[in-house]
LUMMIVO-180607 format. One record per residue (C-alpha): residue in three letters; z, x, y. Coordinates in Angstrom, 3 decimals. Each point is the difference from the previous one (the first is absolute). Example, Ala and Ser with C-alpha at 12.3 -4.5 7.8 and 13.67 -1.06 7.14 Angstrom:
% LUMMIVO-180607
{"ALA", {7.800, 12.300, -4.500}},
{"SER", {-0.660, 1.370, 3.440}},
END
This chain:
% LUMMIVO-180607
{"UNK", {0.000, 0.000, 0.000}},
{"UNK", {-0.888, 1.317, 3.456}},
{"UNK", {3.051, 0.180, 2.356}},
{"UNK", {-1.782, -2.352, 2.417}},
{"UNK", {0.182, -2.682, -2.718}},
{"UNK", {3.771, 0.246, -0.484}},
{"UNK", {2.498, -2.487, 1.377}},
{"UNK", {3.786, -0.016, 0.192}},
{"UNK", {1.395, -0.900, -3.415}},
{"UNK", {-2.506, 1.948, -2.120}},
{"UNK", {1.642, 2.044, -2.769}},
{"UNK", {-1.271, 3.488, -0.907}},
{"UNK", {-0.615, 0.647, -3.699}},
{"UNK", {-0.512, 3.752, 0.415}},
{"UNK", {1.353, 2.699, 2.289}},
{"UNK", {-2.109, 0.727, 3.092}},
{"UNK", {-0.622, 3.649, 0.834}},
{"UNK", {-1.189, 1.569, 3.240}},
{"UNK", {-0.629, 3.738, 0.335}},
{"UNK", {3.178, 0.957, -1.850}},
{"UNK", {1.313, 0.166, -3.550}},
{"UNK", {2.488, -2.736, 0.830}},
{"UNK", {-0.766, -3.678, 0.564}},
{"UNK", {0.048, -1.489, 3.468}},
{"UNK", {0.613, -3.428, -1.551}},
{"UNK", {1.662, -0.495, -3.394}},
{"UNK", {-0.996, -2.270, -2.876}},
{"UNK", {1.369, -3.569, 0.221}},
{"UNK", {0.366, 0.176, 3.788}},
{"UNK", {-0.266, -3.326, 1.831}},
{"UNK", {-2.493, 0.710, 2.763}},
{"UNK", {0.822, -0.830, 3.624}},
{"UNK", {-1.795, 0.697, 3.305}},
{"UNK", {1.561, 3.466, 0.327}},
{"UNK", {-1.391, 0.994, -3.424}},
{"UNK", {-3.463, -1.203, 0.997}},
{"UNK", {0.144, 2.094, 3.179}},
{"UNK", {1.073, 3.064, -2.032}},
{"UNK", {-2.953, -0.483, -2.358}},
{"UNK", {-2.386, -0.179, 2.954}},
{"UNK", {1.454, 3.153, 1.583}},
{"UNK", {-0.365, 1.887, -3.294}},
{"UNK", {-3.628, -1.202, -0.375}},
{"UNK", {0.742, -1.452, -3.450}},
{"UNK", {-3.152, -1.602, -1.446}},
{"UNK", {1.466, -2.088, -2.815}},
{"UNK", {3.337, -1.352, -1.273}},
{"UNK", {0.698, -1.697, -3.328}},
{"UNK", {2.059, -3.167, 0.377}},
{"UNK", {1.158, -2.886, -2.157}},
{"UNK", {-1.980, -3.222, -0.247}},
{"UNK", {3.106, -1.809, 1.183}},
{"UNK", {1.941, 0.341, 3.232}},
{"UNK", {3.758, 0.502, 0.184}},
{"UNK", {0.287, -3.759, 0.620}},
{"UNK", {-1.633, -0.701, -3.369}},
{"UNK", {-3.216, -1.426, 1.419}},
{"UNK", {-3.399, 1.464, -0.839}},
{"UNK", {-1.419, 2.690, 2.296}},
{"UNK", {-3.555, -0.734, 1.117}},
{"UNK", {-1.329, 3.011, 1.965}},
{"UNK", {-2.598, -0.356, 2.717}},
{"UNK", {-3.237, 2.012, -0.111}},
{"UNK", {-0.322, 3.164, 2.089}},
{"UNK", {-3.093, -0.535, 2.117}},
{"UNK", {-0.102, 3.258, 1.978}},
{"UNK", {-0.343, 3.621, -1.163}},
{"UNK", {1.635, 1.300, 3.199}},
{"UNK", {3.168, 1.069, -1.795}},
{"UNK", {-1.850, 2.454, -2.200}},
{"UNK", {-1.733, 1.832, 2.851}},
{"UNK", {2.826, -0.196, 2.560}},
{"UNK", {1.577, 3.296, -0.990}},
{"UNK", {-3.152, 2.059, 0.602}},
{"UNK", {-0.711, -1.785, 3.284}},
{"UNK", {3.592, 0.571, 1.123}},
{"UNK", {-0.148, 3.714, -0.893}},
{"UNK", {-3.247, 0.455, 1.931}},
{"UNK", {1.514, -1.853, 2.959}},
{"UNK", {3.146, 2.122, -0.044}},
{"UNK", {-1.988, 3.225, -0.193}},
{"UNK", {-1.977, -1.081, 3.077}},
{"UNK", {3.234, -0.871, 1.772}},
{"UNK", {1.484, 3.418, -0.774}},
{"UNK", {-3.044, 1.809, 1.405}},
{"UNK", {0.062, -2.090, 3.172}},
{"UNK", {3.725, 0.564, 0.380}},
{"UNK", {-0.180, 3.782, -0.388}},
{"UNK", {-2.933, 0.194, 2.424}},
{"UNK", {1.994, -2.053, 2.510}},
{"UNK", {2.915, 2.433, -0.296}},
{"UNK", {-2.354, 2.885, 0.787}},
{"UNK", {-1.469, -1.987, 2.891}},
{"UNK", {3.430, -0.805, 1.410}},
{"UNK", {1.003, 3.662, -0.245}},
{"UNK", {-3.104, 1.037, 1.962}},
{"UNK", {0.705, -2.656, 2.641}},
{"UNK", {3.627, 1.013, 0.335}},
{"UNK", {-0.932, 3.638, 0.486}},
{"UNK", {-2.317, -1.073, 2.839}},
{"UNK", {2.875, -1.964, 1.554}},
{"UNK", {2.114, 3.136, -0.217}},
{"UNK", {-2.709, 1.763, 1.979}},
{"UNK", {0.158, -2.647, 2.731}},
{"UNK", {-2.843, -2.329, -1.045}},
{"UNK", {0.554, -3.739, 0.579}},
{"UNK", {0.080, -2.527, -2.839}},
{"UNK", {-3.462, -1.259, -0.967}},
{"UNK", {0.969, -3.491, -1.114}},
{"UNK", {-3.469, -0.759, -1.359}},
{"UNK", {0.142, 3.058, -2.229}},
{"UNK", {3.430, -1.095, -1.287}},
{"UNK", {-1.317, -3.478, -0.699}},
{"UNK", {-3.137, 1.326, -1.721}},
{"UNK", {2.156, 2.188, -2.252}},
{"UNK", {2.450, -2.741, -0.995}},
{"UNK", {-2.112, -3.140, -0.350}},
{"UNK", {-1.570, 0.945, -3.368}},
{"UNK", {3.526, 0.575, -1.348}},
{"UNK", {1.256, -3.283, 1.426}},
{"UNK", {-2.681, -1.746, -2.081}},
{"UNK", {2.007, 1.032, -3.066}},
{"UNK", {3.311, -1.368, 1.268}},
{"UNK", {-0.272, -3.340, -1.805}},
{"UNK", {-1.422, 1.451, -3.220}},
{"UNK", {2.096, 2.976, -1.077}},
{"UNK", {3.530, -0.933, 0.887}},
{"UNK", {1.736, 2.152, -2.607}},
{"UNK", {-1.842, 3.103, 1.194}},
{"UNK", {1.310, -0.622, 3.486}},
{"UNK", {3.568, 0.213, -1.237}},
{"UNK", {-0.825, 3.225, -1.845}},
{"UNK", {-1.604, 1.794, 2.951}},
{"UNK", {2.852, 2.508, -0.009}},
{"UNK", {-1.444, 1.486, -3.210}},
{"UNK", {-2.883, 1.458, 2.049}},
{"UNK", {2.184, 1.621, 2.650}},
{"UNK", {0.564, 3.763, -0.113}},
{"UNK", {2.875, 1.845, 1.622}},
{"UNK", {-2.337, 1.939, 2.265}},
{"UNK", {-2.061, -2.967, 1.233}},
{"UNK", {2.696, -2.668, -0.237}},
{"UNK", {-0.238, -0.883, 3.697}},
{"UNK", {-3.709, -0.888, -0.217}},
{"UNK", {0.410, -1.959, -3.233}},
{"UNK", {2.873, -1.848, 1.631}},
{"UNK", {-2.125, -1.188, 2.921}},
{"UNK", {-2.765, -1.425, -2.184}},
{"UNK", {2.446, -1.445, -2.537}},
{"UNK", {2.183, -1.913, 2.430}},
{"UNK", {-3.161, -1.390, 1.590}},
{"UNK", {-1.058, -1.434, -3.370}},
{"UNK", {3.472, -1.202, -0.928}},
{"UNK", {0.539, -1.615, 3.393}},
{"UNK", {-3.393, -1.730, -0.025}},
{"UNK", {0.649, -1.272, -3.520}},
{"UNK", {3.475, -1.259, 0.890}},
{"UNK", {-1.240, -1.691, 3.181}},
{"UNK", {-2.673, -1.790, -2.020}},
{"UNK", {2.603, -1.181, -2.504}},
{"UNK", {2.147, -1.254, 2.874}},
{"UNK", {-2.824, -2.249, 1.132}},
{"UNK", {-1.626, 2.027, 2.780}},
{"UNK", {-3.548, -1.034, -0.863}},
{"UNK", {-1.613, 1.686, 3.017}},
{"UNK", {2.606, 2.407, 1.377}},
{"UNK", {0.627, 1.897, -3.265}},
{"UNK", {-2.663, 2.582, 0.896}},
{"UNK", {1.654, 0.539, 3.385}},
{"UNK", {3.297, 0.666, -1.791}},
{"UNK", {-1.689, 2.597, -2.226}},
{"UNK", {-1.668, 1.774, 2.927}},
{"UNK", {3.283, -0.007, 1.949}},
{"UNK", {1.741, 1.559, -3.014}},
{"UNK", {-2.373, 2.973, -0.226}},
{"UNK", {0.394, 0.597, 3.744}},
{"UNK", {3.790, -0.348, -0.052}},
{"UNK", {0.543, 3.750, -0.526}},
{"UNK", {-2.835, 1.200, 2.219}},
{"UNK", {2.558, 1.175, 2.564}},
{"UNK", {1.179, 2.629, -2.478}},
{"UNK", {-3.093, 1.926, 1.113}},
{"UNK", {1.791, 0.683, 3.293}},
{"UNK", {3.020, 1.578, -1.705}},
{"UNK", {0.558, 3.396, -1.610}},
{"UNK", {-2.471, 0.165, -2.905}},
{"UNK", {2.341, 2.231, -2.030}},
{"UNK", {2.323, -2.965, -0.509}},
{"UNK", {-2.606, -1.750, -2.142}},
{"UNK", {0.220, 2.762, -2.610}},
{"UNK", {3.628, 1.034, 0.348}},
{"UNK", {1.493, 0.702, -3.443}},
{"UNK", {3.511, -1.084, 0.924}},
{"UNK", {1.508, -3.008, 1.707}},
{"UNK", {-0.358, -0.250, 3.757}},
{"UNK", {2.874, 1.145, 2.168}},
{"UNK", {1.683, -2.585, 2.223}},
{"UNK", {-1.889, 1.354, 3.024}},
{"UNK", {-3.335, -0.125, -1.853}},
{"UNK", {0.690, -3.532, -1.197}},
{"UNK", {0.703, -1.103, 3.558}},
{"UNK", {-3.440, 1.331, 0.974}},
{"UNK", {-1.653, -1.740, -2.972}},
{"UNK", {1.529, -3.283, 1.171}},
{"UNK", {-2.247, 0.203, 3.073}},
{"UNK", {-3.200, -0.375, -2.043}},
{"UNK", {-0.227, -3.853, 0.153}},
{"UNK", {0.002, 0.213, 3.792}},
{"UNK", {-2.611, 2.756, -0.091}},
{"UNK", {-2.101, -2.061, -2.419}},
{"UNK", {0.215, -2.965, 2.355}},
{"UNK", {-1.208, 2.121, 2.887}},
{"UNK", {-2.973, 1.175, -2.042}},
{"UNK", {-1.174, -3.576, -0.617}},
{"UNK", {1.158, -1.878, 3.121}},
{"UNK", {-3.355, 0.337, 1.801}},
{"UNK", {-2.233, -0.753, -2.998}},
{"UNK", {-1.474, -3.520, 0.510}},
{"UNK", {-0.530, -0.692, -3.722}},
{"UNK", {3.696, 0.575, -0.757}},
{"UNK", {1.651, -3.348, 0.726}},
{"UNK", {3.382, -0.356, 1.669}},
{"UNK", {1.451, -1.095, -3.372}},
{"UNK", {-1.243, 3.217, -1.586}},
{"UNK", {1.321, 2.140, 2.847}},
{"UNK", {3.430, -1.584, -0.218}},
{"UNK", {0.155, 0.447, -3.783}},
{"UNK", {-0.943, 3.683, 0.382}},
{"UNK", {2.830, 0.451, 2.492}},
{"UNK", {2.519, -1.882, -2.149}},
{"UNK", {-0.817, 1.026, -3.575}},
{"UNK", {3.257, 1.984, -0.280}},
{"UNK", {2.199, -2.690, 1.543}},
{"UNK", {2.460, -1.673, -2.381}},
{"UNK", {1.491, -3.487, -0.199}},
{"UNK", {3.553, 1.148, 0.816}},
{"UNK", {-1.101, 1.973, 3.061}},
{"UNK", {0.451, 3.398, -1.676}},
{"UNK", {-3.679, 1.004, 0.297}},
{"UNK", {-1.944, 1.860, 2.661}},
{"UNK", {-1.385, 0.683, 2.591}},
{"UNK", {1.720, -2.870, 1.851}},
{"UNK", {2.481, -1.479, -2.488}},
{"UNK", {-1.082, -3.639, 0.346}},
{"UNK", {1.322, -2.572, -2.460}},
{"UNK", {-1.536, -2.578, -2.320}},
{"UNK", {-1.411, -2.622, 2.336}},
{"UNK", {-1.481, 2.618, 2.337}},
{"UNK", {-1.963, 1.799, -2.727}},
{"UNK", {-3.648, -1.028, -0.353}},
{"UNK", {-0.922, -1.563, -3.398}},
{"UNK", {-2.709, 2.649, -0.543}},
{"UNK", {2.599, 2.750, 0.499}},
{"UNK", {2.245, -1.590, -2.651}},
{"UNK", {-2.896, 0.155, -2.475}},
{"UNK", {-0.786, 3.644, 0.771}},
{"UNK", {3.711, 0.900, -0.280}},
{"UNK", {0.189, -1.242, -3.600}},
{"UNK", {-3.264, 1.685, -1.045}},
{"UNK", {0.932, 3.244, 1.759}},
{"UNK", {3.409, 0.220, -1.674}},
{"UNK", {-1.307, -0.851, -3.475}},
{"UNK", {-2.774, 2.594, 0.039}},
{"UNK", {2.185, 2.712, 1.543}},
{"UNK", {2.714, -0.435, -2.637}},
{"UNK", {-2.383, -0.172, -2.985}},
{"UNK", {-2.036, 3.065, 1.040}},
{"UNK", {0.533, 3.671, -0.778}},
{"UNK", {1.135, 1.798, 3.134}},
{"UNK", {0.279, 3.710, 0.755}},
{"UNK", {3.793, -0.287, 0.157}},
{"UNK", {0.633, -2.970, -2.328}},
{"UNK", {-1.084, -1.296, -3.408}},
{"UNK", {-1.716, -3.360, -0.220}},
{"UNK", {2.005, -2.952, -1.234}},
{"UNK", {-0.868, -2.785, -2.428}},
{"UNK", {-1.600, -3.039, 1.702}},
{"UNK", {2.586, -2.176, -1.741}},
{"UNK", {2.883, 2.140, 1.206}},
{"UNK", {-1.424, 0.021, 3.537}},
{"UNK", {-0.289, -3.793, 0.015}},
{"UNK", {3.593, -0.202, -1.229}},
{"UNK", {1.129, 2.212, 2.900}},
{"UNK", {-2.021, -2.033, 2.502}},
{"UNK", {1.519, -3.229, -1.274}},
{"UNK", {3.470, 1.359, 0.762}},
{"UNK", {-1.086, 0.172, 3.648}},
{"UNK", {-1.941, -3.265, 0.024}},
{"UNK", {1.976, -1.553, 2.841}},
{"UNK", {0.988, 3.098, 1.985}},
{"UNK", {-3.281, 1.926, 0.188}},
{"UNK", {-2.911, -2.182, -1.077}},
{"UNK", {-1.233, -3.504, 0.655}},
{"UNK", {1.051, -1.696, -3.238}},
{"UNK", {-2.962, -2.424, -0.404}},
{"UNK", {-2.420, 2.903, 0.531}},
{"UNK", {1.832, 2.218, -2.492}},
{"UNK", {0.219, -2.838, -2.530}},
{"UNK", {-3.742, -0.671, 0.223}},
{"UNK", {-0.672, 3.724, -0.482}},
{"UNK", {2.191, 0.053, -3.123}},
{"UNK", {-1.401, -3.251, -1.402}},
{"UNK", {-3.518, 1.367, 0.374}},
{"UNK", {0.932, 3.270, -1.681}},
{"UNK", {1.682, -1.730, -2.927}},
{"UNK", {-2.926, -2.379, -0.545}},
{"UNK", {-2.002, 2.946, -1.327}},
{"UNK", {2.583, 1.675, -2.204}},
{"UNK", {0.077, -2.078, -3.213}},
{"UNK", {-1.638, 2.160, -2.671}},
{"UNK", {0.419, 3.181, 2.043}},
{"UNK", {0.911, 3.184, -1.846}},
{"UNK", {3.102, 1.704, 1.398}},
{"UNK", {2.274, 2.978, -0.561}},
{"UNK", {3.692, -0.844, -0.294}},
{"UNK", {2.830, 2.208, 1.257}},
{"UNK", {0.814, 0.641, -3.688}},
{"UNK", {-3.319, 1.837, -0.393}},
{"UNK", {-1.470, -2.832, -2.102}},
{"UNK", {-3.315, -1.700, 0.737}},
{"UNK", {-0.052, -3.791, 0.102}},
{"UNK", {-2.050, -3.015, 1.048}},
{"UNK", {1.215, -2.660, 2.408}},
{"UNK", {-0.102, -3.348, -1.794}},
{"UNK", {1.880, -2.275, 2.406}},
{"UNK", {1.059, 0.076, 3.664}},
{"UNK", {2.960, -2.032, 1.244}},
{"UNK", {-0.856, -0.693, 3.637}},
{"UNK", {3.695, -0.243, 0.848}},
{"UNK", {0.354, 3.628, -1.111}},
{"UNK", {-3.541, 1.392, 0.337}},
{"UNK", {0.958, 3.657, -0.387}},
{"UNK", {1.703, -0.695, -3.324}},
{"UNK", {-2.700, -1.435, -2.305}},
{"UNK", {0.045, -0.422, -3.770}},
{"UNK", {-1.795, 2.846, -1.790}},
{"UNK", {-1.084, 0.851, -3.540}},
{"UNK", {0.574, 3.644, -0.971}},
{"UNK", {-3.184, 1.488, -1.463}},
{"UNK", {1.355, 2.178, -2.797}},
{"UNK", {2.615, -2.427, -1.346}},
{"UNK", {-1.144, -3.444, 1.071}},
{"UNK", {3.470, -0.618, 1.455}},
{"UNK", {0.124, -2.575, 2.776}},
{"UNK", {2.280, 0.941, 2.879}},
{"UNK", {1.135, -2.313, 2.777}},
{"UNK", {0.451, 2.472, 2.835}},
{"UNK", {2.088, -2.476, 1.983}},
{"UNK", {2.606, 0.353, -2.761}},
{"UNK", {-0.353, 3.797, -0.326}},
{"UNK", {0.865, 1.284, 3.461}},
{"UNK", {0.021, 3.649, -1.134}},
{"UNK", {-3.703, -0.211, -0.932}},
{"UNK", {-2.728, -0.402, 2.580}},
{"UNK", {-3.766, 0.415, 0.291}},
{"UNK", {-0.686, 3.603, 0.969}},
{"UNK", {-3.720, -0.356, 0.604}},
{"UNK", {-3.135, -2.045, -0.620}},
{"UNK", {-2.340, 1.747, -2.442}},
{"UNK", {-3.658, 0.019, 0.968}},
{"UNK", {-2.932, 1.200, -2.090}},
END
């Protein structure tokens, strides 16, 4: 039976295997919607089920009328390869632009737009890749990866929040948010240790400098300019450069703040190891009312978790596992199946174990 033909209540008569020696679904399992989603994520082509449902009634499967499922994997791989090439070229383009800004050149907004628009076309199609952008970042070129990545994450988040037209503006504002860093000491971008207090105080001036670089550009709307100025402001007033509180922070800036923090914490830095996306989200949730706009953060997390069922992960125990269920009340603590033993672990009940990383192939 093709997974598209299954319904809740079907009973498996054989174990279902993915790419491992251990089953992803056991024999005699009563299928529910979560199981069907897992089967789709693992690209399972057929499942053997009983002629009767768990209720005792006969199971009459519908015909599969489209072959899309069988070709989707190759199409998706081709699409992701194209996305990766565009992304890496954009990072190189942003680096070249930034170096010109360091030399005193003004921002060419049309060049920025031309560089980013092809990538924005992928925003609605490759959501999981967007949350794994940190895997591309290198220690040496982190800053340039960060600019392109938060632009994509911010545009994606804005779209999910219902900004049907303005989401592109949010993405462009995000890549320009750190443009003012070009006016500061370039050695700080590559410093192999944490900034001193004095250096950090200088860094805190970059949103103002970024604002000044865009304030006379007609294409950059007032909303974009304000979000560039405020992208490091925080809900409790602890941010910079002004220290404004919740109601005074522009909605675009709240979106960029979440994307900026997530990518910075999940990326490898010269002076700090990258952290697990799940651990980062857990840390951000602890500050959901003090630092971030909660509805924006919640939408970001909901979107991330929508694409994680079936994802292969590395646990803090050193074991590889697959995510088989996400509890949206505790999104960073999903249910996983350990690959080498088949053991199912509810991470919300095993606080000492967490997801160390998402495994990509």
